[in-house]
N, C-alpha and C positions, 0 to 999 in steps of 0.2 A: 530748597534745591531750585525754585526759581530765579531766588534771587543771585544764590553761588552761579547761576549758569550765564544770569546777564551781565553779573562783577565779569565772568571770562571775559565774553564781547564786546567791553568796554574794558579789559585787558589789549585786547588783539586788536583793537583801536589803537589803542595809544603805542605801539611797535608798529618799526617798522615794515613798510610791504616789501612781501618779497616782488611782485611783477610792477616792476617801472612802465611809465608811458612815456613814450616819444611823440608828441602835435606838433606835427608842420600844418601852420593854418591853409600854409600855398595852396594845397594839397585835400582833392572835394574827402578824398578819408582824415586828417587832420580837421577838418571840417566836422564832422560830421563826428568824432569824437571832442570836438570842444563844446557841440550842441546837448553832448551829453553830460558834461561836464557842467553846462548851465542849465541842465533842468532838474526843476526842481519836482516836479511832479513823480511819482515811482512807477508808475506803469507807465508812461509814456517813455521814461527813461529806459525800460525793458526793453520797450518796441523799437528803440532806436539801437540798444544794445545788439539786438535779436537783429535787425538789419546788418550791426557790420556785419558781423560772426560768416553773412551771407554775403553781403559784398567780397568780405574783404578776410577770406579764410584762412590765408597766408602769410595775414601780417603779423610782423613782432610784434604786436599791442598785442594780441589774441589773450597772451596770459590774463594780461590787470584785464581784458574785454571781461574774461570769465569771471575773475574776479570782486567783479563787478555786480556781474549778472547769480550770483549763488545766490549771497545771502537775500539776493533782492525772487527769486523764484519762493525761497524759504519763507518771503513777508509774505507773497502772494499766496502763500499755501497749495502750491507747486510740486510737493519733493522729490516727484520721480525728478522734476525739469533739475530739479536744484542738483539729482544725485546722480545726473545725466553730467553735466558740468562740472560734480566735485570730478568724478572718475577723468575727464578730461585738463582737469587740473592736478590731481595728484600723477599724472601722466608725463605731463613737462616739468614736473617736480617736485617726487617722492616724500621728501619731507618735508612738505606743507605741511602743517600743524591746523591751522585754520582753519582749513578746507573740509583736512580729514574730519574738525570738529563742525563745523558742518554743514554736513555729509552726516555725522551722526546726528546732528539735531535735525535733519529731514527726518533721515531713518528710524528716528521716535515719534515723529509725528506721524507716520505712515501705516504705525503697531505693527512693525514686520517684525521680526525678533529673527532671524536669518539674517536683516540686512543691518539689528543690534550690533547683531553679532558683528559681521564682518566688520564696521566701520569703530566697535570697540577694541576692536582687534589693533585698527591699523594705526588709532590714533592715541590709543596706549606704547602699540610700538615705536611712534613718532619724537612723544611725548617720552620718551621714556631717550631717546637718543639725544636727545637736548637737554635733559638733567645730567648724563652721563657727561654731556663733551667740555673740555678743556675749560680751564677761565684762561682769557687773552693774555696775552704777554703787554700789550699796550697799556697804559694805565686809562687811555680815555676810553676803549672798550670792554673794559669789566664793567662799571651801572647795566649797561644796556642790558652785558652777557647777566650777572644775575637778576635783573627782569626775566629775561627769555627764560630761566633756569624756573623762578620761583610760579609764570605763566605753564608753562610743560609740570613741574607739578601737581598744580591745580588741576588742570588739562584730563592728566591719567588718573587722579582722584575719579573725576565727575566722568570719563570713561567705564570707571569698575562701576559705579553705582547709576549707569545706562543698563549694565548687564541688570541688576537688582532691580530695580524699576520696571525694565520692561518681561521679567523671569511671575513680577507682582502682577503685571496685568494679562501676560501670553494666560490663552485656555487652554492650548496644550499642552498635555503634560509630558509630550517627547520633549519639543523646543524647548519648555521652561527645564526640565531634566536640563539640557544641553545647555540653558544659556550659566541655570548651578554651578555644572562640571567649569566650563568654562573661567568664570567668575575664581574658582579652588584653583585652576589650574594653575592661569594668572598669578595670584597673590592668595596663596593661603591665610597672610594676617589679614588680609584685606576690613579696613572696618567693616563693609558692608558684610561678610563673612556670617558673621552669630546672628545675622537678622534672617542670614538663608537658613539656617539650619533646621529649623519646623517647617522651614518650607520643602527645604530637599529632601526631607525625612517620608513631608504629606505626601512630595511628587514619588518617589519612588515606591511606596507602599499605593500609591495610587493605581501604578506601572507593573504593580506584583513582584516587584523586581528587592526581595529579602534580602539578597548578599549586596546591593548596595545601601542600603538602609542602614543593615548591619556593622559593616565595614564601617559608615562613615559614624554612627554612634559609638562605636568599639578608637573611633580618630576621637574623637574626646572624648570619650571617659581616660581617656591614656595623658589628660591634662587638665581633665576635672571629673573625679572618677566619683562623685556624689550626686552627682549629674541627673536628677530622676527617671527627670525624660528620657535619656539617652538611657539608661537601664532599663526604662521601659521597652524601649525599639529591639533592645543588642538579647536583653532573658526571651522575647515573645518571639526573636530573627531565629536563634538557636532554637526552639523550639516547633517554630515550623518548619526549620530545616529538613529539621529528625537529625542531629551529628554534632558532636562533639557534646554527648549530656552533661559532664562535669559545669561548660560555663552555662548552659542550665539554671543550675542550683546554681553557683556561684553566685551569678549574675544577679538570681532573686533572691536570694541570703541577704546581699547585697541592699537591695532594695527595699527589703523589709530592714534592714538595719536604719538606712538611709530618711524613710516613713516619721519608726521610729522616733527617730532624736530632731529633723525638722522644723524649727521654728512654722511657727503661721507667717505663710505672707502678706505685706502690707496687703491693707483692701479686701480683704480673702474673713468674707465672716467665718465665725464658729462651725456654727453649722457645713458650711459649704470646705470647709478645710477641714473638717470629720468624715464627712462623705467621701473623701478627696481618698485621706488615706487608708480608710475601710475599705476603697474599689483596688487602690495598686497595694494595700498590704493583702487584701484575699486575692489576688490576680496572681503573685508572685509566690504564696502558700500553693497555690494552685498546680501551678506549672513545678513547683516543685515536685506535689503528687503525681502528675501526671509523668512524669516524668521517671520519679521510680515506679511509679505504673506497670508502664511503658517494658521497666527494664525489670520486672514478673516482681518487684522488692515488697512485697504487699504488706508486711509491717511497718513500714519507712513511709506510705503512699496512706494510708488507712490515717497512721499522723498528723502526716498532712493536710489532706482532705477533709478531716474530721473540722480541723482550724477553719479554712476553707470555705465549708459550707456557708456560717451563717454570714461570713462578709461580702460574699459572693450571694447573697439570698435577692437580690430585685434584678440580675442578671435568669431570667430565667433559665436559658441554653446552657450557659455555664454551669448554675447550682445543677441543671438535667445531668449536663457531664458530668459535678464532679460527683452527686449518685450517684452513679452508674456505674463509676470506677470502684465508689465505698462502696457497692451492694457487690460486685464484681471480686472486689480484695477478701471483704471479710468471707463470703464461699468460700475464697481459692484457703484462710486462715483455719475454716469449722467455726467461723461464728456464726451459725447458721441462724439464728435471732435478728443478728442485726442487720446479716446479705439479705432475708427477707425482707426487713422494714427497710433500709434501703434503695431496694428491686423494685417495693409497691409504689413510694412516694415518688421515685425514675417515671414508675410508668403514668403519673396524676400527673406528666405534665405535658402535653405539646413539644414535642423534639423527634428527632431525629430516631431516641433514646427509647422513646415510646411503648414501638411494640418490644424489645428486645427486652423492657426491662420484663412489662409483663405476663412475656412468655416463660423471661429466668423465675419468676414469681409461681405459673403452673409448675417447673422442673422439678422447684425447692419443696415444692408444700406434694407434691407427687413423690420424691426420693423422703421424705421427712414427715409421716401421715401425722404425727403427733401437733405436727407446727398449723397454724389456724392463720 
């Protein structure tokens, strides 16, 4: 992407300057501008430009001077000053695409999510206006217009990339989510959205925003119904929300179907792939069983949880929960020996169900004295 940005900046220099300069060497102002033009050292040139703004704050050449200062501030690693000058240039010309892009670059240098969002949006809006501009009627202007439109398209793409890149870098989950949502709202078909999806899901779950995580997963599933990652998120989301039980079951069943038919991804070892299939399929059966248990449908719950149990063996918390539900379900179905067995197994595992499972064992033995 650095080479892409360099190409953009080179393309910008090839386009016509938006701010003209009028140098009259017979005046002190003109002589200072001439000195600026002759100075090769960037630091010295910047000092001369700063002197100009201090001495000639109302000059007609101020726009040109600012346009020279901003990239020099970026080059000198002074992003705050580059953005300050960018604000002044945009005030003079709200459709100055080069200035907006340079301000975005400065915001990226600051690693400031809010500023990146501000200048990404501003840059994208200006670029889209250029792309939508009508073709000139004069033939000698058409070629320049085509170059400008092509440049604007590239800038717009870069402005979307900047949101993606900043979302990857920022550690603030809320700002990360804001950047992701900004890109999604601006362009749901952006080439960077597929790469943003896993990050978005992870971020929403970090924020415990189950609603947004589930909604995003379902949006993906509308066009990619066999996406196992999104099926996982959707089934888990509805399980956690405790509503729409039919969706818990339908998404979980779809997940089982997908994992049973899905080919091993390239680069994955046989052992890793089998372990992933086992884990995900076990989760899906567990969710179905838990949902039936919550609905007091103990027969179907027992059936699903028995399938899930060997598949979730490595997850002690999940195993304990499955055992507890199996013990309760079998007790309700008057399968007393099975109920005792599952409660005993649950009581042997340190978990939030351990104490209650131990009590259940005592109760069952007291109620059915023949049971050992």
